[in-house]
VEXLUM-847719 format. One record per residue (C-alpha): residue number from 0; residue in one letter; x negated, z negated, y negated. Coordinates in steps of 0.001 Angstrom, whole numbers, m for minus. Layout:
BEGIN
<NUM, 'A', <X, Z, Y>>
...
END
This chain:
BEGIN
<0, 'X', <m169733, m143321, m89407>>
<1, 'X', <m170219, m146834, m88099>>
<2, 'X', <m173366, m148636, m89156>>
<3, 'X', <m174467, m149487, m85596>>
<4, 'X', <m174139, m145837, m84537>>
<5, 'X', <m176038, m144629, m87579>>
<6, 'X', <m178659, m147340, m86979>>
<7, 'X', <m179230, m146127, m83399>>
<8, 'X', <m179526, m142551, m84621>>
<9, 'X', <m181949, m143511, m87388>>
<10, 'X', <m184163, m145327, m84863>>
<11, 'X', <m184582, m142154, m82795>>
<12, 'X', <m186292, m139302, m84673>>
<13, 'X', <m185089, m136634, m82249>>
<14, 'X', <m181485, m137770, m82554>>
<15, 'X', <m181739, m137722, m86330>>
<16, 'X', <m183231, m134231, m86342>>
<17, 'X', <m180574, m133016, m83905>>
<18, 'X', <m177818, m134532, m86032>>
<19, 'X', <m179142, m132641, m89044>>
<20, 'X', <m179311, m129389, m87063>>
<21, 'X', <m175822, m129873, m85600>>
<22, 'X', <m173763, m131499, m88397>>
<23, 'X', <m170518, m131287, m86406>>
<24, 'X', <m171673, m134470, m84689>>
<25, 'X', <m171206, m136393, m87981>>
<26, 'X', <m167484, m135715, m87750>>
<27, 'X', <m167268, m136254, m83986>>
<28, 'X', <m169099, m139568, m84091>>
<29, 'X', <m167132, m140740, m87118>>
<30, 'X', <m163878, m140125, m85263>>
<31, 'X', <m165062, m141530, m81950>>
<32, 'X', <m168252, m143617, m82027>>
<33, 'X', <m168114, m143996, m78250>>
<34, 'X', <m169190, m140362, m77942>>
<35, 'X', <m172761, m141473, m78583>>
<36, 'X', <m173578, m140828, m74905>>
<37, 'X', <m172293, m137266, m75240>>
<38, 'X', <m174403, m136903, m78373>>
<39, 'X', <m177454, m138179, m76482>>
<40, 'X', <m176876, m135712, m73611>>
<41, 'X', <m176391, m132848, m76073>>
<42, 'X', <m179666, m133699, m77824>>
<43, 'X', <m181464, m133883, m74461>>
<44, 'X', <m180158, m130425, m73583>>
<45, 'X', <m181127, m129109, m77011>>
<46, 'X', <m184696, m130380, m76695>>
<47, 'X', <m184797, m129419, m72981>>
<48, 'X', <m185621, m132912, m71798>>
<49, 'X', <m183184, m133099, m68905>>
<50, 'X', <m184416, m133407, m65336>>
<51, 'X', <m183668, m129734, m64454>>
<52, 'X', <m185608, m128626, m67530>>
<53, 'X', <m188572, m130787, m66522>>
<54, 'X', <m188513, m129376, m62986>>
<55, 'X', <m188402, m125849, m64417>>
<56, 'X', <m191359, m126605, m66675>>
<57, 'X', <m193409, m127975, m63751>>
<58, 'X', <m192446, m124965, m61637>>
<59, 'X', <m193543, m122578, m64401>>
<60, 'X', <m196867, m124400, m64669>>
<61, 'X', <m197406, m124184, m60919>>
<62, 'X', <m196575, m120471, m60905>>
<63, 'X', <m199057, m119887, m63723>>
<64, 'X', <m201759, m121859, m61925>>
<65, 'X', <m201064, m119979, m58700>>
<66, 'X', <m201283, m116627, m60473>>
<67, 'X', <m204560, m117603, m62143>>
<68, 'X', <m205962, m118839, m58844>>
<69, 'X', <m205042, m115637, m57010>>
<70, 'X', <m206474, m113554, m59867>>
<71, 'X', <m209690, m115556, m59687>>
<72, 'X', <m209883, m115055, m55916>>
<73, 'X', <m209352, m111313, m56248>>
<74, 'X', <m212071, m111152, m58919>>
<75, 'X', <m214484, m113033, m56659>>
<76, 'X', <m213839, m110802, m53639>>
<77, 'X', <m213960, m107479, m55524>>
<78, 'X', <m217691, m107504, m56517>>
<79, 'X', <m218759, m108395, m52972>>
<80, 'X', <m216972, m105382, m51517>>
<81, 'X', <m218440, m103033, m54151>>
<82, 'X', <m221944, m104365, m53434>>
<83, 'X', <m221435, m103654, m49737>>
<84, 'X', <m220614, m99994, m50445>>
<85, 'X', <m223592, m99697, m52790>>
<86, 'X', <m225989, m101129, m50182>>
<87, 'X', <m224926, m98582, m47544>>
<88, 'X', <m225409, m95582, m49812>>
<89, 'X', <m229228, m95773, m49903>>
<90, 'X', <m229292, m95902, m46094>>
<91, 'X', <m227432, m92600, m45941>>
<92, 'X', <m229887, m91001, m48349>>
<93, 'X', <m232888, m92142, m46271>>
<94, 'X', <m231619, m90414, m43133>>
END
């Protein structure tokens, strides 16, 4: 493999880890060092750092926050309705 390609890979820890996990890239980059962009895209997909992955992650976070918020609202409204039924029961007993 060319020294400049290996130097770029050594400077990026994620690329180096991906290269060790996917050793086929040693052969591919040795044969065609201009495939470094393809290697970079493949590592981004592997580590889920592409724009669609980031959007999905934000969407999942928003869905979780929305679910927690709605659960909190239902918890807050439930005790008030049970107190209202408990307060009317003594009135019935007095009559």
